[in-house]
C-alpha positions in Angstrom: -18.7 6.5 -3.1 -17.0 4.0 -0.7 -13.4 4.7 -0.2 -10.6 2.5 1.0 -6.8 2.2 1.2 -4.8 -0.9 0.2 -1.3 -1.8 1.3 0.6 -4.4 -0.7 3.4 -6.3 1.2 6.2 -8.4 -0.3 6.0 -11.9 1.1 9.4 -13.0 -0.1 11.1 -10.8 2.6 9.5 -12.9 5.3 9.4 -9.9 7.6 8.9 -10.4 11.3 5.5 -9.3 12.5 6.7 -6.1 14.1 8.7 -5.1 11.0 5.8 -5.9 8.7 3.4 -3.8 10.8 5.9 -0.9 10.8 6.3 -1.0 7.0 2.5 -1.2 6.5 2.2 1.9 8.8 4.8 3.8 6.7 2.9 2.9 3.5 -0.5 3.9 5.0 0.7 7.2 6.3 2.7 8.2 3.2 -0.1 7.2 0.9 -2.5 9.5 2.9 0.1 12.4 2.6 0.2 11.8 -1.1 -3.6 11.6 -1.6 -6.3 14.1 -2.5 -7.4 16.0 0.7 -11.1 15.6 -0.1 -10.7 11.8 -0.5 -8.8 11.7 2.8 -11.5 13.6 4.6 -14.3 11.4 3.2 -12.3 8.3 3.9 -11.8 9.4 7.5 -15.6 10.0 7.9 -16.2 6.4 6.6 -14.0 4.7 9.1 -10.6 4.6 7.3 -11.1 1.2 5.7 -7.8 -0.4 4.8 -6.8 -3.8 3.5 -3.3 -5.5 3.5 -2.6 -7.7 0.5 0.2 -10.0 -0.5 2.6 -9.7 -3.5 5.2 -12.3 -4.0 8.3 -10.2 -4.7 9.8 -6.9 -5.7 9.0 -7.4 -9.4 5.3 -7.9 -8.6 5.3 -5.0 -6.2 6.7 -2.7 -9.0 4.1 -4.0 -11.5 1.4 -2.8 -9.1 3.0 0.6 -8.7 2.7 1.0 -12.5 -0.9 -0.4 -12.6 -2.0 1.8 -9.8 -0.5 4.9 -11.4 -1.9 4.1 -14.8 -5.4 3.9 -13.1 -4.8 7.4 -11.7 -4.4 6.2 -8.1 -2.1 7.9 -5.6 0.6 5.6 -4.3 3.5 5.4 -1.8 6.3 3.0 -2.5 8.2 2.3 0.8 11.9 1.8 0.8 13.5 0.6 4.0 16.4 2.5 5.7 18.0 -0.8 6.5 18.6 -0.1 10.2 17.2 -3.5 11.5 16.4 -6.7 9.6 16.7 -5.9 5.9 19.2 -4.2 3.6 19.1 -0.5 3.0 17.0 0.4 -0.1 14.8 -2.7 0.1 11.3 -1.9 -1.3 8.9 -3.4 1.2 5.4 -2.1 0.7 3.1 -0.1 -1.5 0.3 2.1 -0.2 -2.6 2.9 -2.6 -5.2 5.5 -1.8 -7.5 6.2 -0.1 -9.6 6.4 -3.2 -12.8 4.9 -4.7 -13.0 1.2 -3.7 -14.0 0.1 -7.2 -11.1 1.9 -8.8 -8.7 0.3 -6.4 -10.3 -3.1 -6.8 -9.9 -2.8 -10.6 -6.1 -3.0 -9.9 -5.8 -5.2 -6.8 -8.8 -7.5 -6.6 -6.9 -10.7 -7.6 -4.5 -10.4 -4.7 -5.0 -12.3 -1.4 -5.1 -10.8 2.1 -2.1 -11.2 4.4 
């Protein structure tokens, strides 16, 4: 079974590149912490494949939270502390997995890469 992780990023926030990278890192790490240890170990041995995809806004981000959870996927919704460029409590990213690539694709395959 091929494993991967997907990170969804809100495009409406127009985050500067450094902030976008930091938010994606938060989503990736927290999603790993939330995931099944066997999946994480297998994913690490496969090279830790991860893909960053676009969502248009908070509404769409939250729709994918629900879709991923309904599919039985582990998630990590990232909410910013608001110390730099966006308001406190802003939902920025969603980490999904690592998990079975086909299972994740069943939820996210229509989204485009950043």
